[in-house]
N, C-alpha and C positions, 0 to 999 in steps of 0.2 A: 170397881172402876169409877170412871167419871160418868156423868149424865149431861147431855147437851141438847137443848131445845133451840133451834135456829130457823128464823124466817128471814130470808134475805132476797132482795131485788136490786137488779142493776138496769137502768133504762138509759139510752143514749139516742138523741136524735142529731144527725147531721144533714143539714138542709141547704141548698143553694137554689135561689129563685132569681131569675133574671128576665128583663124584657127591653129590647132595644128596637127603635123604629127610626128609619132614615128615608127622607124624602129629597128628591133633587130639586123639585120645583114647587111643591106644595107645603102642607103642614105636617107635622110628625108628632105622634104621642107614643112614648114608651113608658109602660107601667109594670110594676111587679108587686104581688102580695104574697106574703108568706105568713103562715099560721101554724104554730107548733104547740102541742099540748101534751103534758105528762101528768097523770092523775092516778096514783097508786095507794093501795093500803097494804101494810105489812104488819102482821100481828103474830106475836109469839106469847102464848098463853098456857098456864096450868090452872084448871078450874076444878075446884071441889076434888082434888086429887091427893094421893099419897105417893110422893116422889122422894126417893132416898139414895144418895150417893154415899155408899157405906165405906168406900175406901179412896174417894177422889173428890173432885170438884163438881159442882152443878151450875151449869150456865144456861140461863134463859135470854135469848137475844133477838131483837128485831132490828134489821138493818136495811136501809133504803139509800140508794145512790142514783141520783137523776141528773142528766146533763143534756143541754141543748146548746148546739153550735149552729148558727144561722147566719147566712149571708143573703141580703135581698137588695138587688140593684135595678134601677129603671133609668134607661137613657134614651135620648132623642135628639135627631138633627135633621132640620129642614130649612127650606128657602124662606118660609114664612114664619108661622108660629110653631115652636117646638116646646114640648112639654116632657119631661122626664121625672118620674115620681116613683117612690116605693113606700110600702107599708109593711113593717115586720111586727108581728104579735106573738109573744112567747109567754107560755104560762106553765108553771110547775106547782102542783098542789098535792102533797103527799101527807099521808098519816102513818107513822111508825109507832107501834105500841108493844111494850113488853110488860107482862103483868101476872101476878099470882092472885087469883080471886077465889072467893068462896070461903066461908067461915069454917067449913069443914076440911079445908086443905091443911095437909101436913107435909111440909117440904123441908128437907134437912140435907146437910152435907158434912162429911168428915173433914173435908178441906174447905175451900171458898164456896160461897154461894152468891152468884152475881145475877142481877136482873138489869139488863142493859138495853136501851133504845137509842139508835143513832141514825141520823138523817143528814145527808149531804147533798146539797143542790148547787149546780153550776149553770149559769147562763152567759154565753158569749154571743152577742148579736150585733151585727153591723147592717145598717140600713143606708142607702145612698141614691140620690137623684141627680141626674146631669143632663143639661139641655144646652145645645148649641144651635142657636136660630138665627136665620137671616135678618129678620126684623125684630122679632120678640122671642125670648127664651125664659122658661120657668123650670126651675129644678128644686124638688122638695123631697124630703124623707120624714117619716114618722116611725119611731121605734117605741113600742109599748111592751113592757115587761112586768110579769106578775109572778111573785113567789108567795104561796100561802101553804106553809107546812105546820104540822102539829106533831110533836115528838114527846111520848110520855112513857115513863118507867115508874110502876108502882106495885105495891103489895097491899093486899086487903088486910087492915088491922085486926080483923077477926081470925086470919089465918095464923097457923103456927109455922113460923119460918125461923130456922136455926142453923148454925154452922159452927164447927169447931176451929176452922182456920189452921187445921194441922198440916196442911201442905205448904207449898211455896207461896210467896207473896205475889201480888199483881199490881199493875199501874192503872189506876182509873182514868176516866176521861179528862181530868183536870191535870194528869201527869204526876199525880201523888202516888206513893207506894202504900198499899193497904193489905190487910189480911182479915178474912171473916166474911161478913155480909155486906153486900153493896147493892145499891139502887142508883142507876146512872142514866142520864139523859144528856144527849149531846146534838146540837143543832149547828151545822156549819154551812155557811152559804158564801158564794163568790160570784159576783155579777160584773161583767164588762159590758156596757151599752154604748153604742156609737151611732151617731146619726149625722150624715154629711149631705149638704145640698149645694149645687153648683150650676150657674147659669151664665151664658155669655152671648151676646147678639149685638147687631149694628145699632139698633134704636132702644130698646128697653129690655132689661134683665131683672128677675126676680129669683132669689134663692132662699130656701128656708130649711131648717132642721129642728125637729122636736124630739127629744127623749123623755119618756115618762116611765118611772119605775114605782111600782106598788109592792111593799114588802110587808108581810103579816105572818110573823112566825112565833110559836109557842113551843118551849121545852119545859118539861116538869119531871122531877123526880121526888117521889113522896111515899110515905106509908099512910095509906088511906084510913079514914074513920072505919071502925069495925062494921061490917054489914050485918053482923049478929053477935050476940054474946054467949054462944053455945059451947065454944071451945076453951076449956080450962087452961090450955097452954097458949093462948092467943098472944100475938105480938112477935116482935123480932128479938132473937137471942144469939149472942155470939160470944164465944170465949176469947176472941181477939177484938177485931173493930166492927162497928156499924157505920157504914159509909154512905150518906145520901147526898149526892151532888148532881148539880145541873150546869150545863155550859152552853153559852151561845156565842158563836163567832160570825161576823159579817165584814166582807170586803166588797165595796160597791164603788165602781168608777163609771161615771156618766160623762159622756163627751158629746156636744152638740156644736157643729160648726157649718157655716154658710159663706159662700164667696160669689159675688156677682160683679159682672163687667159689661158695660155697654156704652154706646156713643152719647145717649141722651140721658136715660134714668137708669140708675142701678140700686137695687134694695136688696140688703141681706139680713136675715134674721135667724138667730141661734138661740133656742130655749132648752135648758135642761131642768127637769123638776122630778121631785120624788118624795114619796111618803113612806116612812118606816114605822111600823108598830111591832114591838117585840116584848114577850114576856118570858123571863127566865126565873124559874121557881124550884126551890128545894125546901122541904118541909116535912114535919111529923104532924099529922092531921089531928084535930081535937079527939080526945079520948083513946088515941092509940098508944101502944107501949113498945119500948125498945130498951134493951139492956146490952152492954158491952163489958167484957172483962178488961179490954184495953181502953180504946177510945171511941167515942161517938162523935161523927162529924156530919154536920148539916151545912152545906156550903153551895151557894150560887155564884157563878162568875160569867161575865159577859164583856166582850170587847167588839168594837165597831170602828171601821175606818171607812170614811166616805170622801171620795174625790169628785167634785163637780166642776166641769169646764164648759163654758158656753162662749163661743167666738164667732164674729161675723165681719166680712169684709165687703165694701162696695167701691167700685171705681168707675167713674164716668166723667166725660168733659163737661156736662151740664149740672146733673144733680145726682148725689150719692147719699144713701140713708142706710144706717146700720142699726139694729135693735138686738141687744143681748139681755137675757134673764136667766138666773139660777135661783130655783126654789127648793128648799128641803125642809120637811116637816117630820120631827122625830118625837115618838111617843114610846119610851123605854122603861121597862120595869124589871128590876133584878131583885129578887126577894128570897130570903131564907128565914125560915122561923119554926117554932114549935107551938102548936095550937093549944087552945084552952082545954084544959082537962087531960092533956097528954101526960103519960109518965115516961120519962127518959132518965135512965140511970147509967153510971159509968163508973168503973173501978179505977179508970185512968183519967183522961182529959175529955171534957165535953166541948167541942167547937160548935156552938149552937147559936148563931145571932137571932135576935128576936125582932129586928126591925129591918126596914127597907135598905138595901146597900145601893150605892151609885154605880152604874155601869162604867166601864172605860170606854170613852168615846173620842174619836178624833174626826174632824170635818174640815175639809177644804173646798172653798168655792171659788173659782176664777172665771172671769169674763174679759174677752179681748175683742176690741172693735178697732180695726185700722182706720176707718173713715170716722169723722166726727159723729159721736154719738154718746149718749150716756150710758156709763157702764159702771159697775161696782166690783170691788174685789175683797168681799169679806173674808175673814180668816178667824176662826175660833177653835179653841181647843178645851174641852171640859174634861178633866181627868175623872 
């Protein structure tokens, strides 16, 4: 039959945090703070072992799914000074690793042999602050979200890893149909970050919203450099395909909006900022060996779509000021290669790029300010 080694985790946080203060004659302060953290390690491993699926497939898989859904609201209403504020902090930091380690390992399958690591992270976070004051109102929100995930699938180049591919085909993480040995890493993230601030009063009102996203993700699929040279059958061998693939996907939507209205002075500020660092790599490390009867595939693919919206409005009889800003910093690496001294042979086709490939990226940034203020609307698309 078949052999399956599976480590799987699913974690979900649903959080609603709210604070409301109302004062008929005096001041009012309503604040809410929400903080949510997910930090998991998922590891599927075969170490220095002999594992054989003599009549079926062998699958070694680590799978992590993490999700945070958070709403944080602060509101206040008073006759004098009213302050409504919220702070939302959300963090996902996971490690998913699938591996065959140890130079004495002997792992084989009559069918397909797959080493797969998959990580999926989702954050949907909304933060809002609303103040309605007799004389002065201040409404503000801060939404800070961090994703720091590492996904790795690898095989020690000193181990003997083989498959006949004699059973049915499979679809890898890139959606391609393969048969034989595969090493696959897949990191997929979706983030929707919203911050809203509103303030209204007879005299002065200030509203602000800040959304800040930090993203640092790594996904690697590879045959590692041999840890030792004691195994005469070291390396990957397949009668069909050797498939080493890594995938990265990110959808990031950031929205920051503020609206202020007052009789004398009104100020609205909306800022959306983000920093994205991502490394997607597929490779055969130096001095490692791989042979396929059909095809050898070493492939890395990444796509990213970011939508950034910052908007502010201010309305007053005397003075109104709006400020909007959108900042995005991208550091992206997508790499597929065969290392120095590696031996890769194929009786069919070898899809083995040796140089860095450019990721598929879309970025949209929008700023809107109804009252007179400087704002920019950059729009860039780098395929």
